[in-house]
matplotlib code that plots the C-alpha trace (Angstrom):
import matplotlib.pyplot as plt

x = [-158.9, -157.7, -154.6, -151.5, -149.6, -146.8, -149.3, -150.7, -147.2, -146.3, -149.6, -149.0, -145.4, -146.6, -149.5, -147.2, -144.7, -147.5, -148.6, -145.0, -143.7, -146.8, -149.7, -147.5, -146.9, -150.5, -152.4, -155.2, -156.1, -154.5, -157.5, -157.5, -155.0, -155.1, -154.5, -154.6, -152.9, -156.3, -157.2, -155.0, -157.0, -160.3, -159.6, -158.1, -159.9, -163.4, -162.7, -159.6, -159.4, -160.1, -156.9, -154.9, -156.8, -155.9, -152.3, -152.2, -154.0, -151.6, -148.4, -149.5, -150.4, -147.1, -145.2, -147.0, -146.3, -142.6, -142.3, -144.7, -143.3, -146.7, -146.0, -149.0, -151.6, -152.0, -151.4, -154.3, -156.6, -155.8, -156.3, -159.7, -160.6, -159.7, -161.6, -164.8, -164.4, -165.7, -168.8, -169.5, -169.0, -171.5, -174.0, -173.7, -173.8, -175.7, -178.6, -176.5, -173.7, -170.1, -167.8, -164.5, -162.6, -164.1, -162.6, -164.8, -165.1, -168.0, -167.2, -168.5, -171.1, -172.3, -172.0, -174.5, -172.7, -169.2, -170.1, -171.5, -168.6, -165.7, -166.9, -167.9, -164.5, -162.5, -164.6, -163.9, -160.2, -159.9, -161.9, -159.6, -156.4, -157.3, -158.6, -155.2, -153.3, -155.1, -155.9, -158.0, -161.8, -161.1, -160.5, -163.4, -164.7, -161.3, -161.3, -164.8, -163.7, -160.5, -162.2, -165.0, -162.8, -160.1, -162.6, -164.0, -160.6, -159.3, -162.4, -162.2, -158.5, -159.0, -162.0, -160.1, -157.2, -159.6, -161.3, -157.9, -156.5, -159.5, -161.8, -160.4, -160.2, -163.2]
y = [-51.8, -54.6, -56.5, -56.0, -59.0, -58.1, -58.1, -61.5, -62.9, -61.8, -63.2, -66.5, -66.8, -66.0, -68.5, -71.1, -70.7, -71.1, -74.3, -75.7, -74.7, -75.0, -76.9, -79.6, -81.3, -81.0, -84.3, -84.7, -88.3, -89.4, -88.2, -84.4, -82.2, -78.5, -77.2, -73.4, -72.7, -73.1, -69.7, -68.1, -69.7, -68.9, -65.2, -64.6, -61.7, -62.5, -61.3, -63.4, -65.1, -68.8, -69.8, -67.7, -69.3, -72.8, -71.8, -70.4, -73.4, -75.8, -74.0, -73.3, -77.0, -77.9, -75.7, -77.4, -80.8, -80.0, -79.1, -81.7, -84.5, -85.4, -85.6, -84.2, -84.6, -80.9, -79.8, -81.9, -80.9, -77.2, -77.3, -78.9, -76.2, -73.5, -75.2, -75.3, -71.8, -69.7, -71.9, -71.7, -67.9, -67.7, -69.9, -67.8, -64.4, -61.9, -59.9, -56.8, -58.8, -58.8, -55.9, -57.2, -55.3, -57.3, -60.4, -63.4, -63.3, -63.1, -59.4, -58.6, -61.3, -62.5, -65.8, -68.0, -67.1, -67.5, -70.9, -72.3, -70.9, -71.8, -75.2, -76.4, -75.7, -76.9, -80.1, -80.9, -80.1, -82.4, -85.2, -85.3, -84.9, -87.7, -89.9, -89.5, -90.0, -93.2, -94.4, -97.3, -97.8, -100.3, -97.3, -95.2, -94.8, -93.4, -91.0, -89.7, -89.3, -87.5, -85.3, -84.2, -83.6, -81.9, -79.7, -78.5, -78.0, -76.1, -73.9, -73.1, -72.2, -70.0, -68.3, -67.7, -66.1, -63.9, -62.8, -62.2, -60.2, -57.9, -56.5, -55.9, -52.4, -51.5]
z = [19.2, 16.9, 18.0, 15.9, 14.6, 17.0, 20.0, 18.8, 18.6, 22.1, 23.5, 21.7, 23.1, 26.7, 26.4, 24.9, 27.7, 30.2, 28.5, 28.4, 31.8, 33.9, 32.3, 30.7, 34.0, 35.3, 35.2, 37.7, 38.5, 35.3, 33.3, 33.4, 31.5, 30.8, 27.3, 28.0, 24.6, 22.9, 24.5, 21.9, 19.1, 20.7, 21.0, 17.6, 15.7, 14.6, 11.0, 10.5, 7.1, 7.4, 5.8, 8.2, 11.0, 9.8, 9.4, 12.9, 14.3, 12.7, 13.7, 17.2, 17.6, 16.1, 18.5, 21.4, 19.9, 19.7, 23.3, 24.7, 22.4, 21.0, 17.3, 15.4, 18.0, 18.9, 15.3, 14.1, 17.0, 16.7, 12.9, 13.4, 16.0, 13.6, 10.7, 12.8, 14.3, 11.4, 11.1, 14.8, 14.8, 11.9, 13.7, 16.9, 15.2, 17.5, 16.1, 15.5, 14.0, 15.1, 15.5, 14.1, 16.7, 19.6, 21.0, 21.4, 25.2, 27.7, 28.3, 24.8, 24.1, 27.5, 29.3, 27.2, 24.0, 25.5, 27.0, 23.8, 21.7, 24.0, 25.3, 21.9, 20.4, 23.4, 23.4, 19.8, 20.2, 23.2, 21.7, 18.6, 20.8, 23.1, 20.3, 18.5, 21.7, 22.8, 19.2, 20.2, 20.3, 23.1, 25.3, 24.1, 27.7, 28.8, 25.7, 26.8, 30.4, 29.5, 27.0, 29.4, 32.4, 30.5, 28.6, 31.9, 33.5, 30.4, 30.3, 34.0, 33.7, 30.6, 32.2, 35.4, 33.5, 31.6, 34.9, 36.6, 33.8, 33.8, 31.2, 27.7, 26.3, 24.2]

ax = plt.figure().add_subplot(projection="3d")
ax.plot(x, y, z, "-o")
ax.set_aspect("equal")
plt.show()
């Protein structure tokens, strides 16, 4: 069943509140941060128009920037994620194609597909976010470390939430 705009709005608000009130203050060893709000962007409908995706990516990132006081960092990273998402979905299209009513999760497409899809987009998002945050090639090692550890942490958190909330309705 396709999610209505109202259901998507409620899901976004709940995920945004989780990001702001819980994940905002998590920093493991000064290098690992969790950006669970990208889960909203990853699970948007497969058949969403690319311009709508860019719009949602920008404004969801802007909302996170507003509450985390990181001007433009998440807006830029989320917009890039949504710009690359259609191409990655096309490259990963299964043999039978996509059912537009399915969410891009491992429940529908399996672990190999989900790992490739989610980690690729989370990695690109985090790489740009930390590059913009640090904004110096002098600290490129720190950017790589923060990107890799935060990508893994974010992916584990998102996957855990998906597993705890159960299988989606088909």
